[in-house]
N, C-alpha and C positions, 0 to 999 in steps of 0.2 A: 504493500500500500504506500509506504514511504517513497519507494523508488519511482513507481508510476505516477503517483500524485504530484510529487515535487518536480518530476521531469515535465509533466504537463503544464504546471504553473510556470516553470522556467521558460518553456516555449512561448508563453504568453507575455513574457517580460521583454524588455528592450535588449536584444542580443545582436552582436555582429553576425553577419552571414555565416562565418565559420563556426561561431559558438552555437548558432541555431542548428547547424548541421550536426554538430556533436550531440546536442541535447535531443535532437530528433532521433538519432541513432540509438541513444540510451532508451528513449521511450518505446520505439518500435521493437527493440530487442527485448525489453521487458514484457511488452504485449505478446510477442511470439512465445516467450518462455511460459507466460501464464496460460496461453492457449494449449501448449503442449501438456502442462500439468493438468488442466481441466479435461482435455481429451483422454488422457490416461486414466484419470479418476473415473470418468463416465464409463469408459470401456471396461475398466475393471469391475465396476458395479454391475454392468450388464452381463459380463461373462460369469460373474458369481451368482447371478440371479437375484441380486439384492436391490435392483432398481424398481421402484413401484410407481405406477401411474396414479394420478389423482383425477377426480371427476368433479369439476366445478362448472358453473354457468358463466359464460363469457360472450362478448360481442365479437363475432367472427370478423366482420369488416374492420373494426377498430384494432383488433389484434394484428391483422395483416398490415394495415396502414402504419401502425406503430413500428413494426419491423422495417418496412420500406423507408420510413422517415429516419430511423436510426442509422441506416446504411447509406442514406442519400449523400451525405458529405463525402464518404469514401468514393462513390461513383463520380461525383462532381469534381473531386480533386484530380481524377484521371481523365476528365473530359468526356465521360460516358453518360449517355442519357439513361436514366433509371425511370421506368414507367410502370404503372400499376393499374389494372382493370379488374374490378370486382363486379361481377355480373349481378343484375337485379334479382336473379333467382336464388342468390345466397341468403339463407335465413339470417335474421337479425341477431338472435341469441341462440346459442347452442350449448350443449353440455359435453365436456371432455377434458383432456389435459392441455390447457392453454399454454402452460410453460414448456412442455415438450414439443408442442406444435410450433411454438415460437423458436425453439432451439433448432428444429429441422429447417425452418424457413431461413433463419440467420445463416445456417451452414450452407444451404444451397444458393441463396442469393449472394452471400459473401464469396463463395467459390466462383460464381458467374462473373462477379466484378473483378475478382483476382485474375482470372484467365482471359479477360477481355481487354484488349488494348485500345480499341476504338469501336464506335458504333453504339450499341444499346443493350440493355438488359430489361426484359419485359416480364412482369409478374402478372399472371391471370388466375382468378379463382372463380369457379362456377360449380353447379351441382353435378353435371354429368362427368363421368370419369374419363371418357375417351377424348382427352385433350392433348395427347402426347405430341401431336404435330401441328398444334394450333398456331396458325398465323393469325394476325389480327383480322377478325371477320368484319365485313362491311355491314352486315345486318345482324340484328339481335337474334339469339337462338330461338328455335321454334318453341312456342308455348307448351307447357306441360303442367300437370297438376302440381300445385305447390305442396310441399310436405307440411303436415300439421303438427302442432305441439304434441310431443310424446313419441312421434315417429322417428325412425333412424334415417338419416340421409347420408349419401356419399359425397363429400366435398372433394373436388378435384383441384389441385394446385399445379401450375406449370411455370417454370422459370426458363425463358428462352434468352440466349445470348448470341452475340455475333463474334465470339471469341475464337480460340485456336482450333476448336473441334477435337474429336477423338477418333482414332482408327478402330475398326472392328477388333483387332487383336488387343488393343489397349482396353477396350470396353470389357473384354472377358475377365480382366482382373481388377476392374475399377472398384468393386465393392468388397475387396479383400482387405483384411487388416494390414496396416502399415504399408499400403500400396497406393501409388499415384499412377497416372497413365504411363509415365516412364521415370527413370531415376533422375533425369536432368530437371524435371519439374520441381523436385524437392530443393535442388540447388538454386533454381531460378526464382521460384515462388514461395518456398518455405512450407512449413506445415509438417504434421506427423503422418499424414496418410490415414488418420483415423476418422476424419470428419464424415466421410461418406458412409463408412460402415456403421458409425454411430447413428447417422440419419436413417439408414436402412433398418437397423434393429429397432429404433424408436418407432418408425412407421409401422413395422410389422407387429410390435407390441401393442400398438393402438388398433390393430386389426386391419391395416391397410396394405397397399402395395406401392412399390417405387420402381422407377425405370428411367431410361435415358435414350434419346435418339440423337445422333450426332453425325455431322459431315465434316471431315478434316478441312480446315481452312475456312469454313463458313460458320461454324458455331454449333451449339448444342441446346437441347431442350431437356431439362430434368423435370420429371413429373412424379407426383405421388397422389394417392387418394387415402382418405381416412373416413371411417364411419363416425358420425356424431349425432347425438340426440337433439332434435329440434325443441327448443324451449319457447321461442316466439318467432313467428315467421317474419313479420314486418314490424318496424318501430311504429308505435302509435302516432308519434309526431310526424313521421313521414307520410303515413296514410292520410293524416288530416291536412297536409299541406300540398295539395295537388294543383292548385290554381295559381300559385304565386308567379310562375314563369310561363304558363301555358300561352302559346301563340306569340311569344316574344321572338323577334328576329335577331339572330346572333351571327356575327362573323368571327370565325376562328382563324387566326393567322399564326402559322408555325411551319417551319421548313421540314420538320420531322413528321413523316407520314404516320408513324405509330401514335405520336401524341395527338395528331388531328383525329385519328380513328377513335382513340380513347375518349377524347372530349366529345366527339360526335355521339358515342354510346351514352355517355353520362347525361348530356343535355336532352337527348331523345327521351330519356326516362322521365323528364319533366315537361314533355310535350312542347319543347321549344322548336323553332324553325331555324335550323342552322345551315350555314354555308361556310366553306373553308377556302383558304388561300395559302399557297406554299411560299409566298414572298411578300415583301412590303409593296412592291410595284403592283402585283396582282391584287392585293388588298385594296389599294387606292382605286384601282379600276372597278372592282366589284362595288365598293362603297358609293362611288359616284354614279355608276349605272343605276343602282337601286334608288338613290336619291332622286335622280331625274325621272324615274318611272313612278314617283310618288309612293314607293314602297320601301322607305329607308330602313336601314338596320337600327335596331333599338340599342344594341350593345356590341362591343367588340372585345375579344380576348387576344392579346398580343404576346408573342414569345419575345423574350429579351434578346436572346442570341440567335441572330439569323444572318446569313451572308448578304453582302451588298447593302442591305438596309436593316439595321437592328430595330428593336422594339421602340426605343426612345426616339430615334430618328423618325420612324413611322408615326409615332404619337404627335410629334411636332408638326409633321406634314398634315395630319388629320385636323389638328386644332387650328392650323393656319388657313384651312379651306372653309369659307363661310357656309358652304353646303353641308359640311360634315362636323363642324366644331361642336355641335350639341351632343354628339354621341359619347356616352360614358365609356371609359377605357379601363380595362383590367390588364395588368401586366403580370405575366408568369415568368419567374426568373430562378436561376439556380444559385444566385448569390444574394447576400442580404445584409449589407452594412447600412448604417444610417446615412452615409453619403449617397448610396444608391437611392434611398428613399427620397432624399431631398432633390436629387436630380430628376427622379421620376415625377415628383410633384411639379417641378418647374416645367417639365415636358408636357404636362396636361394629363398625367395618369391619375385616375380617381381611386383605384384600389390596387394594392401591390401584394401578391402572395407568392410563396415559394413552391417550386416543384420538388417532388411530386405532390400535388395538392390533394388533400383528403377530399372525398366527395362532399362531405358536409360543408367544408370550407369553400369549395367551389360554389355550391348552392347558395351559401350565405353571401359570397362575394357578388354573385349575379343579382340576388334579391336586394342587397344593399344598394347596388348601383341603380337598379330600377326604382327603388324607393327615393333615392336622391333625385333622380330624373323626374319623378312624379310628385315630388314633395308639395308642389303648389296646387296639385289637383285634388287633394283630399287624403284621407287616411291611407296608410300603407300596409302592405302585407308583412306578417311577422316572420323573421328568419327561423330556421329549424331549431336553433338553440338561442340562448340569450347572448351569445357572442356575435359581434359584428366581425367583419373580416379584416385581417391585418397580416403583416409579415410574420412568418415563423422564424424568429431570430434564434441564432445559436450562440453559445458563449464564446465569441471570437473577438472580444474587446468591449462589448456592451456592459456597462455597470448598472443597468436598470432593468435587467431581466425579471427580477422579482423585487422591485424597489420598495413595495409596501409590506413585504413579508416580515413578520416578527417570529423568529425561530429560537427554540431551545436546543442546544447541542449537548448531549450527555455522553461523555467519552473520557476514559481515564488515561489512555495512552497519549503522551504529549505529542508524539509524531503524528499519529492519526488525527488527533484533535487539531493540530496546526494545519494539516492538509485539508481536512474538511472545512475548517473555519475560513481558510484562505479562498477555497473554491466558492463557498457561500458568499463571502464578501465580494468576490469578483462578479457574482451575479446580482449584487445589489442588496442582499438580505441584511437585515438587522439581527444580529446573533448574540445570544447570551450563552455562556459555556459553564458547565458544572462537571464534576469529576465522578459522581456516583449517583445511584438512585435516590438516596436520602436527600441530597442536595437538589435533585430534580424536583422532588415533591415539595420542598420548601420554596423553590423558585415558582412552581405552579400555584402555590398558595398565595403568592404575592402578585403575580403578573399573569395576564392573558397572553397566550401564544397562538399563532396560526398553525404551528406544526412542531412536533418534537422528533429529533433524530436521536435514537436511543441505542447506545452500545449494549450488547447482551451480557458480556462477561466483565463485571466490575466488582471491586471490593465493597465491603459494607452492605450494599444492596445492589443486586444485579438488575439488568434491564427487564428481565421477565417479571421479577417480583414487583418492581416499581410500576410496570404497566398494569399488573393485576390490581394494585392499589388504586391507580388512576381510574381504571374501569369500574371498580367498586364504588368509588366516590361519585362517578357519573351516574351509575345505576341508582344510587341513593337519593339523587337530586329529584325534585318534583318534575313530573313529565312536562309541565308547561315551560320549564326553563332548561330542560335537559338537552345537552349537546355533546357530540363526540369529537374529541380532539384527535386529529390524525397523528399516529405514532409510527415512525418508520424505523425498523430494526437495522442496526449496523452490525453485521456478523462476519466473522472470519471464516465461517462454514457455509458452503453453498449446496449441501445435499438436501434432498426433498424433506427428510425428517427434521432437519434444522428449520426449514421454512415452516413446516407444520407446527413445530414447537412455538415459533414466533406468533403464528396466527392463533394458536390455542391460548397463548398468554394474553391475547387481545390486541396485538399489533396489527396494523393495517397493510403494511407492505414491508419489503426488506431490500437492503443493498448488501451485496457480498463484497467484502474487502479482498483485494483492492478494487475500488470503484473509480471510474473515470468521471470527469466533469460532466460529460454528456449523459452518462447514466444517472448522475445526481439530478441533472436538469430534468430528465424524463420523469423521475419519481416526483419531483416537486410539482411538475406540470400536472400530474395525475391527482394530486391531493390538495394543493393550495387552492383557496377559494378563487373563483374567476375574477372577482374584484381585486384580488391581490396580484395574481400572476400577470406579468406583462409579456410573458412568452407567447401565450396563445389567445388572450382576449383579443377580439378582432375589431379594429377601428379603421374607418376609411382614411385615406391619405389626406383628405381635405380637412379633417379635424386637426386641431392644434395638438402637437405632441405634449405628453405630460411633462411637467417640470422634473428635472433630475433631482434625486434625493441622495444625500450623503450616506454612504454606508457607515454603520456604526458597529464597533466591537465593544460589548458591554460586559463588565464583571457583575456577578450577582451581588446585589445590595438592596436594602429597603428603598422603594421608590419615593422620590420627592412628591408629596401628595398634591401640590397645587401649582407650583410655579411654572412647570413646563407646559401644562395644558392651558393655563391662563394666557401664557404668551402665544400659544397656538391659536387660541380663541381670538386674541387681539389681531393677530396676523390675518385670520380669516375675515374679520370684520372689515379690514382695510381692503380686502380683495373680493368682497361679496359674502353674504351670509350663507348662501347655498352654492353648491358645486353644480354648475350648469350641465356638466357631463353626466351626473347622476340622474338629473331630470330627463335628459335626452335618452338615457338608457331605459328609463321607465316608458317614455313615449314610444320607443322602438318596439315595445311589446304590444302596441295597439293593433287590434284586429279590425278589418274593414267594417264589419257590421256590429261590432261589440260596443259596450258602454265605454265612456271616456275613462281609460285606465288611470291616467294621471290624477284626475279628480278623485277617483275612488281610493287610490293609495293615499293621497294627501288627507282626504276626509277621515279615513281610517286611522291614520297616524295622529291627527289632531285629537281624535276621540280617545284613543288608547293612551297617548302621552299624558293627558290630564290625569288619568287614573294612576299611571305609573309614578308621576310626580308626587301625588298624594301618598302612594305607598312608600316612597322614599322618605317623606316627612315623618310618617308614622314609625317607620323602621328606626330612624335616628332617635326619635323621641322615646321609643321603647327599648333602645339599645339592642336591636335585633340584627346582628351582622348577616346571617344567612339570607333573610328577606332583603336586606340592603343590597347584597351581592346579586341576587336574582333579578330584582327590579332594575338595578343599574345596568346589568347585562342586557336586559330586554330593551331598555331605552337606548342604549348604545347601538345595538344592532339596527333598530328601526330608524334611528337618526341618521346613521350612515347610509341607509337605503335611500332616503330622500335627499341626501347630499348635505346634511348638516354636519360637516366634518368636525368643526370645533366643538360642537355640542357632544358628538360621539366621543371625542377625546376626553372631555371632562367626565362623561359617564364611565369611561374606562378607568379613570383614576378612582372614582367612587366604587366601582366594581372591585378593584384591587384591595381597597380598604375593607370591604365586606368579606372578601375571601380570606383576609388576614385575621378574621374573627374579632374585629374591633369596629368602633364607630368614631374613634378619635379623628379629629380634623375633618370629619364628614360634613358638619354644618357649614364650614367655609366653602367647601366645594359645591355643596347643594345650592348655596346662594349664587355662586357663579353660574351653575347650571340653570337656575331659574331666570337669571338676567339674560343669558344667551337664548334660552327657550323663547322668551317673549319676542325677541327679534326674529327667530326662526319661524314662529307662528305667523307673524305679520308677513314675512316674505312668502310663506307657503300660501296663505290666504290670497295673496296677490296673484297666485297662479290659477285660482279657481274661476 
């Protein structure tokens, strides 16, 4: 953990080219050694018959998209196009071993990227198993009865690459232990030769089959099928959102034929009318012809990297043409720094997302663009999720990835603590550190956190025992104020039984040491609240970027009860009582024929907050810390929802006092809360 973690952090610091090359060699050598160790451990457990499968409910599409997203940077670094098409017939939720399925996908997709020097790697998932030679079909598959909940379906996965290919003689020994297609591959590409045999054995343990078709010099298609139990065929939110993009005219501009075909399939599922162009020049021609025929395109998706005319140049040409300037533009790109975002905004791009884009992100991008276009015409359609669409940034220099997140790191090893703390700070987190479970419980009694990273093996009180105490305290709380704090296990063990022990203790997820910065980011993205994570909450480019926040490293100490929040309240007053972004987020949930959701939320808040304020007064008068804690927590949460940030901060201070089982200094904070609340109430009533 120390070697890989520190090497990764060193690579992100200011190094000379020679130093960067040395550090990169250390990091990649450490990664290779770790992969060898993991492969041998897995292979040994399989051979000994000690590897057991688990059966849990998971989202099939989300699992595949997470793996593709995880490996996207590796492909982009090599200049390879990584694309993914998950057909509409794939059930929404299934039951099986998602961890082992993910392991097989990482192995096969990673291999495809490793052995491909140029071109593309394409991942496809669908119901029918016979996809071994699947090129990208131009038409959707023939309709067939959808599997119902409780039935078993065969999911088919294929990974096609344009790599070096494999001869028939090499194929005959491909799935043997410690074997690659030939010995020179180990010297050139590295690896143990165990990856494919592990993938084969895992697939067969799951009741499936695996195979490969290949042509030397042209590429390979690895495929496998696994039986999974259907838990839910379609997401309810998808079923309910069929009209948002129906009939919308879309132009897809991408020089890669596979990308165009995938986008065509995806937008067809939403009944859009799409047309495609392979170049910027062809796109301008199609846009102008359609406009002159009085059937203009409503939206356009532009790829960033195209020969002759890239996406930004095309965007500038479109915005410079009075006939086309009104068309909202969405940019798909493989890179993602803030400089790119600023340049895209200046070029006239409305929304900017990364490839390979998740289907839900693409839907939300299209719907957000249409909502912006139609904003003056009346209520807009609601996106599939509460997120609007933005960039999927990766930790490559951004210090605001999780700028509002308040985390507790529980780790007794100084090296591991330093590595994790530096990674978290690099992503913009505010972090407090403690060294064992008892200190963690004391910290939680004083302060509210968004998430806890909990080492498992520590002196005094280990992570398992501390987690059980936390869960018991949550269970004892009244149901009206009960909430679950995400706890992520940090463990040096990566076996299935270790994961099961973490989950049994009440932990929500786990990271195996050593972990990379990207793995940490992925876990935080899964568990941090969407209002906290700046990694995946989705915002249009036209919106003002959030102000950067200083990263803080905090030692555990009793909180200052008033001064910090009073200063924050004063700062907020100078900049507006309410956060306009929060109100816009509520308005984005408005349905076309539904009641005014902003009015409903404000009215409910004003009614409930009066009662909560009275509860706070009584709790202080009767010296009742538990009630004080619960009421302050509720008022904090609802105030943040309506954008009363300063008020929410004051309530958080009061919540901490109640959690510490005291009411000392509470009257002073309550007075500040009541003063701030009066201004919040006036500002909210002005919105009605």
